[in-house]
C-alpha positions, 0 to 999 in steps of 0.5 A: 961351080955347082953347089948343093947345100942341104936344109941345115947347112949354110954357105957364105959367098964372098966374091970380090969384083974386078971389072976391066971392060967398057960399059955393058951397052957396048957389048956388041962391039968388037974391040979388045976387052977383058972381063975378070971375076975372082971367086971366094966361097965357103961351104961345109961340103967343099970347105973354102973355095977359091978361084977365078974366071976370066975372058979375053976377047980380041987380044989377037985381033981375030975376033977370038976369045979365050975363056978360063975358069980355075977353082980349088977348095980346101977339101979337094974340089977341083974345076978347071975349064979352058975354052977358045972360040973364033969367032967369039960366040957373042961376036958371031951372034946374028951374023953369017959366017963361013966357019967357026971353031971352038975347043973346050978342055974341062976337068971337073971333080966332085969329092961328094957326088950322089946316085939315087937310082933310076926313074922319077920314083927313085927315093932320096933316102937311097942316095949312095955317095962316091967321088966323081971325076970327069975329063972332057975335050970338045972340038966344035966346028960350025957355019952360020948359014944366015944370021939366024940359022947355024949348023954345028958338029962336035966331037967329044972325048970324055972319060968319067970315073966313079971312085971311093964308092960308099960301102953297104948302100943300095947302089954300091955294087952298081957304081963300083962296077962302072969304075972308069969309062971312056965314052966319046961321042959325036954331035950334030946340032941345028939352031935357029936363033933370033935372040939378040945376044948369047950372053944376055938375051932379051928378045927373040927365040931359039930352037935347037935340035941336037943329035948325039951318037956314040958308036964304035967308029967314034972310038968307044969300045962298048958304049952305044947310044943315040940321044935326041934333044929338042930345046925351045927358048923364048925371050921378050921384054916386059915393063920397059927395056930391061925386064926380061921374061924367059921361057924354055921347053926341053925334051930329050930321049935316049936309045941304045944298047949300052948307055953310061949312067953319066950320059942318061937324061938327068934333072936336078942341080943348076947345070944348063941341060939338067936344071931343077935348082931345088933338087940335088945334082942329077936327082932324077935319071932315066932314058927320057925327060921333059923340062919346062922353065920360066924366069923373070929377070929384072935390074936392081942397081947398075950391073946387078940384077935379080931373077925369080923362076919356076921349074917343072920336069919329069923323067921316063924310060920310054915314050910309051911310059911318059908320065907328065901328070905328076911332074917334080916342081921347084921355084926360087930366086937369084942374083945376076952380075952382068959383065961384058963377056959373061954373067955371074949367077947365084941362085937359090931353089926350093923344093919338097926335098930341101934347098939348093944353092948354086954359084956359076956363070951364064944364064941357065938358058 
């Protein structure tokens, strides 16, 4: 769940905890486990939100996992996710394996969504409001060539709809023209990963090269683009065995004759690939981006931990027009609750445009 809250609004997080799993130190084991987290939150934009996240591991004794998120709100927010993985991503971490398979189905609807225009010079005052609805099905197969080198192929069926566009705003006609758009694509991914965990990495590094392609032969009628992403991450222990420093550098470039707005390089919000937690969701859009991040993660009490972070990024229309001299910058802090099979995340980000508050699952990177 991703929530953007302006400077004058407030959110109250009232999340109950029911944890049915062994101690975290046994996280590398392959025994049957269940991690369960009820959600109850309030925000002026979505009203009262309620739901649950649960992950079941090894219930079929096939090293598999089932991951479920169900979330509703009194003002119509809807977020449903189902993921099946075999082997589970944590079980396959640091292992050589012949084949992995993942299927993920997601329905995500924002009653209040915004478009600010393209480029880093886009103005917050030009925001145009609409309802965003996404339906997505991902099929992924992979191979662990050795314990550190992984190859994956993804096929993604995706339909995005822009509904109830606000009238008489700077981008009203542009957003109304989008309507509903079906844009499947294929991904080939190479990852070199020496980190010690997918759930809570503490040491090692990851280097990912990801190539996304949308073309007629993949099922799309008019969408044509090629998107290249380079993602580098480094983790190491600091001040003992539980304090972690994490660094990330991400570069992305898109080229194509028809690139949907929903597939452009974006910065803003609390999602993994677009994180700038002090800015609104998808605040900056263009055909290329650079993002640099640093997090210091440290324990507080038992399973509860905290983080402080600093982020900087830039978007641009082409390699020749990159402008890295004036990045947008934010900083903030957050809480983490560590379960065996996933991490609960609550972050607050600060920027010159306001405050962002986010509740989600898993580390940002």
